[in-house]
KOLMARZA-669445 format. One record per residue (C-alpha): x, y, z; residue number from 1. Coordinates in steps of 0.001 Angstrom, whole numbers, plus 524288, in hexadecimal, padded with zeros to 5 digits. Each point is the difference from the previous one (the first is absolute). Last residue first. Example, Ala and Ser with C-alpha at 12.3 -4.5 7.8 and 13.67 -1.06 7.14 Angstrom:
REM residues 2
[[83566,7FBDC,81BE4],2];
[[7FAA6,7F290,80294],1];
***
This chain:
REM residues 249
[[C6BDC,705E6,E99EC],249];
[[80731,80898,809D0],248];
[[80BC7,7FB18,80788],247];
[[80473,80B90,80858],246];
[[7F99D,7FAAB,80C4F],245];
[[80782,7F346,7FE7C],244];
[[7F888,7F359,801AA],243];
[[7FE75,7FBF9,80E2A],242];
[[809F9,7F857,80817],241];
[[7FE31,7F461,8090C],240];
[[80942,7F685,7F955],239];
[[7F55B,7F89B,7F886],238];
[[7F90F,80CF3,7FD9C],237];
[[80BAF,80450,7F7ED],236];
[[7FDF2,7F482,7F6DC],235];
[[7F155,80187,7FE84],234];
[[8010A,80EA4,7FD8F],233];
[[80B59,7FD96,7F6CA],232];
[[7F7B0,7F6C5,7F7D6],231];
[[7F465,8095D,7FFE1],230];
[[8085F,80B8E,7FBF6],229];
[[806A6,7F855,7F51C],228];
[[7F309,7FAF4,7FAB1],227];
[[7FA6A,80DCF,8002D],226];
[[80BD0,80596,7F8EB],225];
[[7FE68,7F52C,7F5EE],224];
[[7F1E0,803CE,7FD9D],223];
[[803FC,80E45,7FEC8],222];
[[8088C,7FCC2,7F43D],221];
[[80D9E,8054F,801D6],220];
[[802EB,80DF9,7FBD9],219];
[[80ECE,7FE38,7FF82],218];
[[8021C,80B05,809C8],217];
[[7F564,7FB41,80938],216];
[[803FA,7F1BD,7FF5B],215];
[[80E42,80392,80242],214];
[[7FC4B,808EA,80B51],213];
[[7F8E3,7F4E2,806C8],212];
[[80B77,7F6CF,7FDFE],211];
[[8097E,80A0C,805BA],210];
[[7F6C1,80215,80B6C],209];
[[7FF76,7F15B,80271],208];
[[80ED3,7FF4E,7FEF7],207];
[[8012D,80AB1,80A3E],206];
[[7F675,7F9B0,80968],205];
[[80517,7F20E,7FFC6],204];
[[80E0D,804B2,7FEFE],203];
[[7FED6,807D0,80CA6],202];
[[8055A,80D90,7FCD2],201];
[[7F3F1,806B5,8057A],200];
[[7FAB2,80DD7,80059],199];
[[7F840,7FE88,7F375],198];
[[8067E,80B10,7F851],197];
[[80D10,7FEF1,80701],196];
[[80136,7F19C,7FC82],195];
[[7FBA9,8031D,7F21F],194];
[[80A80,80A44,7FDB5],193];
[[80AFD,7F869,80699],192];
[[7FD7C,7F370,7F89B],191];
[[7FDC5,80767,7F349],190];
[[80D21,806C5,8014E],189];
[[80615,7F28F,8016A],188];
[[805A6,7FB43,80CEA],187];
[[80EB3,7FD3E,7FF63],186];
[[80492,7F599,80984],185];
[[7F1C6,7FC83,801ED],184];
[[7FB15,8031C,80DA1],183];
[[7F6B8,80A53,7FAD9],182];
[[7F771,7F5A1,7F996],181];
[[7FDB5,7F978,80D33],180];
[[7FC81,7F195,800AE],179];
[[7F752,7F9A6,80A33],178];
[[800B3,7F26F,805F8],177];
[[7F74A,7FCF2,80BC7],176];
[[7F87B,7F46F,7FA79],175];
[[7F487,808D8,7FC4C],174];
[[809C4,8089F,7F90E],173];
[[80463,7F417,7F844],172];
[[7F1FD,7FD26,7FBE2],171];
[[7FDB4,80E2D,7FC1C],170];
[[80CDF,800D2,7F88A],169];
[[7FCAF,7F398,7F876],168];
[[7F29D,80554,7FC87],167];
[[80648,80C99,7FB56],166];
[[80917,7F89F,7F6DE],165];
[[7F4CD,7F780,7FB2D],164];
[[7F752,80BDB,7FE4C],163];
[[80A08,8060C,7F6DF],162];
[[8007B,7F45A,7F6B0],161];
[[7F141,7FDC2,800D1],160];
[[7FDF0,80E4C,7FC41],159];
[[809C6,7FEB6,7F4E8],158];
[[7F8A9,7F42B,7FAC2],157];
[[7F34F,807C3,8009C],156];
[[80666,80B57,7F8CA],155];
[[80372,7F71F,7F4A3],154];
[[7F225,7FAC1,8004D],153];
[[7FA0E,80DB2,7FF81],152];
[[80956,80467,7F568],151];
[[80BB5,80929,7FE89],150];
[[8078C,7FE8B,80CB2],149];
[[80CED,7FFFC,7F85B],148];
[[80645,7F3C8,8059D],147];
[[7F2EE,7F8E6,80123],146];
[[7FC4F,803B0,7F218],145];
[[80D5B,7FB1F,7FB8B],144];
[[7FD97,7F323,80716],143];
[[7F2DE,7FF1C,7F928],142];
[[8069B,8020C,7F2C2],141];
[[80AB0,7F60A,802ED],140];
[[7F5E0,7F5D6,803CD],139];
[[7F790,8027C,7F3F9],138];
[[80BB4,7FFD7,7F6C2],137];
[[805B7,7F38A,8059D],136];
[[7F41E,7F72D,800C3],135];
[[7FF3A,7FA79,7F221],134];
[[80EAF,7FE4C,7FF93],133];
[[80015,7F703,80BD8],132];
[[807D7,80643,80B17],131];
[[80EE1,8005B,8003D],130];
[[80001,80D6B,7F991],129];
[[7F926,80492,80C69],128];
[[80CD0,7FFDA,80765],127];
[[80753,80761,7F559],126];
[[7F5B4,80A94,7FFD1],125];
[[8006F,80194,80EBA],124];
[[80EE5,80080,80016],123];
[[7FFD8,80AF4,7F5FB],122];
[[7F5E1,80717,80849],121];
[[808BB,7FF0A,80C0A],120];
[[80BC7,8056C,7F8D9],119];
[[7F80E,80BA1,7FB45],118];
[[7F97E,8026B,80D3D],117];
[[80C22,7FF94,808AB],116];
[[80300,80E77,7FEE7],115];
[[7F314,80413,80627],114];
[[8028D,7F8AF,80CB3],113];
[[80DE3,80535,800E0],112];
[[7FB14,80DED,7FEA9],111];
[[7F8C4,7FEC3,80CFA],110];
[[7F158,80202,8010B],109];
[[7FE9D,7F5A8,80A7B],108];
[[7FCD5,7F44E,7F771],107];
[[80A11,7F73E,806A8],106];
[[80A42,7F9A9,7F758],105];
[[7FF26,7F13B,7FEF8],104];
[[80A38,7F98B,7F76A],103];
[[8034E,803B2,7F1F7],102];
[[80006,7F2AF,7F958],101];
[[7F706,7F748,8081F],100];
[[7F8FC,80CB8,80305],99];
[[7FA57,7FF8F,7F24C],98];
[[7F717,7F4EA,8045E],97];
[[7F8C7,80996,808BC],96];
[[7F291,7FE6C,7F9A8],95];
[[8014E,7F142,7FE77],94];
[[7F4DC,7FB44,808B8],93];
[[7F81F,80C40,7FD40],92];
[[80203,7FE2B,7F15F],91];
[[7FB7F,7F1DA,80090],90];
[[7F499,80363,808F4],89];
[[7FB33,80A60,7F673],88];
[[800AE,7F6A4,7F47E],87];
[[7F852,7F5C9,80783],86];
[[7F5E2,80A05,80462],85];
[[7FD06,8053E,7F268],84];
[[7F77C,80BF3,802A5],83];
[[7F215,8027A,7FB5F],82];
[[7F8E6,7FD23,80CB8],81];
[[80A80,80662,80874],80];
[[7F904,80AB8,80793],79];
[[7F392,7F86C,80312],78];
[[8086A,7F478,803FA],77];
[[8051B,806F7,80C37],76];
[[802F1,7F418,80875],75];
[[80553,7F840,7F474],74];
[[8089A,80AB6,7FA40],73];
[[8050D,803F7,80D6E],72];
[[802C7,7F1E7,803CA],71];
[[80798,7FD8F,7F36E],70];
[[8078D,80CB0,801F8],69];
[[803C4,7FBF1,80DCF],68];
[[804DA,7F2A0,7FBBA],67];
[[807F4,80638,7F50D],66];
[[8059F,80A24,8094A],65];
[[80333,7F570,80A13],64];
[[807C3,7F856,7F606],63];
[[80714,80C26,7FB24],62];
[[8039D,80443,80DD1],61];
[[8052B,7F2AB,803DC],60];
[[80856,7FF7D,7F3A5],59];
[[80503,80DCE,8024C],58];
[[80484,7FBA1,80D63],57];
[[7FB5A,802C1,80DD1],56];
[[808B2,7FD8C,80BB6],55];
[[7FAD9,7F828,80B70],54];
[[80BCD,8039F,80813],53];
[[7FA9B,7FC01,80D25],52];
[[7FAE5,7F2AA,7FBF8],51];
[[80C79,7FBE9,7F925],50];
[[80808,80589,80B38],49];
[[7F82B,7F87A,80A11],48];
[[80180,7F37A,7F812],47];
[[80EA9,8021D,7FF3D],46];
[[800BD,8011F,80EDA],45];
[[7F6CA,7F45E,801EE],44];
[[808ED,7F643,7F8F4],43];
[[7F625,7F4CB,8001C],42];
[[7F75A,800E5,80BFD],41];
[[7F53A,8077E,7F8D2],40];
[[7FED6,7F4DF,7F604],39];
[[7F825,803D8,7F3E5],38];
[[80A4F,809BA,7FB99],37];
[[80A29,7F502,7FF60],36];
[[80D47,8069B,8005D],35];
[[80D1E,7FE8C,7F94E],34];
[[80884,80B83,7FC31],33];
[[8075C,8040D,7F3BE],32];
[[7F3FB,80418,7F867],31];
[[7FE71,7F315,7F8A8],30];
[[802EC,7F85E,80C73],29];
[[7F68C,7F4D8,7FD66],28];
[[7F5F4,8029C,80A9A],27];
[[7FE87,80E76,7FC7C],26];
[[7FD3D,7FD55,7F1AB],25];
[[7F64D,7F4C3,80146],24];
[[7FA22,80756,80B85],23];
[[7FA7E,80AF2,7F7D1],22];
[[7FD73,80A40,80A5D],21];
[[7F225,8048D,8028F],20];
[[800D2,80E23,8048C],19];
[[7FCF9,80610,7F2BD],18];
[[7F4B0,7F684,7FEE1],17];
[[7F977,80821,80AA7],16];
[[7FDA8,80AAD,7F5F2],15];
[[7F615,7F74B,7F928],14];
[[7F7E1,7FFA4,80C74],13];
[[80097,80EB6,801C8],12];
[[7FC79,8025B,7F1BC],11];
[[7F447,7F6D8,800E2],10];
[[7FB9C,806E3,80C77],9];
[[801B1,80D35,7F93C],8];
[[7F812,7FB9D,7F427],7];
[[7F51C,7FB3C,808EA],6];
[[8003A,80CEF,80757],5];
[[7FF99,80789,7F324],4];
[[7F440,7F85C,7FAFB],3];
[[7F8DB,8022A,80CE5],2];
[[7FF1F,7F5AC,80A8D],1];
***
C-alpha cells in the first residue's frame, strides 16, 4: 500500500474507537441508564441508540488529529526531518483546548467563528501555563503558528486537523450518513457560495472545497497539498468515489 493508503487505514482503525463504549460508565449508571455494551442482550434498545448516535466530540477529534499527524510525519519523513515530532503531537492533541471555554463553532465563514478567537487564545495560554516552564514558550509559539498558518509545521497541524474532519465525513458517508450545509437553520454566505460553486451541499464535498480554498488563499506548502490530496484520494476510494475534479495539486 502507498503511504496515504497506510495512513488512511490507520485513521479508519483509530476512528473505530469512537464506537467503543466505556463499560465502566454505562454499567454503573453514570449516564442515568444501565447497559453492558459487551452484552448484546442487555438493554438492546439503549445499545441500538448508542450505536446509532455515534456522536463525535472535540476530545475524539483532537486524539484522532494527533494520531493522524504522527502518521503523516512518519510516512513522509523526507518532509519532516528537521521538525520536533513530540512538540507537534502535543499541539495537535491540544489544538482545540480553547473550545473547553468557548465551545465548538463551525469554521464556515460566520462572524461567530471569528469572534471566539480572543477568548480561545486566552484559554490556550492558560492551559499551557500548566506545562513545565522549559516547554511553555515553544509549545505556545507552535500553537500560534498553527493558529496563524505561518510555518510549515503549523500548517501541517492544520492539515491534520482538517483531514480528520473530512475523514470522519467520508467514513460516515460510507455508512449512509450525509450532512447538508444548506440544512443549517441559517446557512452562512460561504456555505451557499461554495455549494453553488461545486454543485453540491453534501458536507463531505463542501468542507473539502472549503479546505482546498483555505490552503490556496493561505499559500500552503505544496508538499502539504500533496499529502492532503493523497489522503483524500485513499479515503474517497474506500467509499467508491474519486478525488474531486476541481482539486488541483
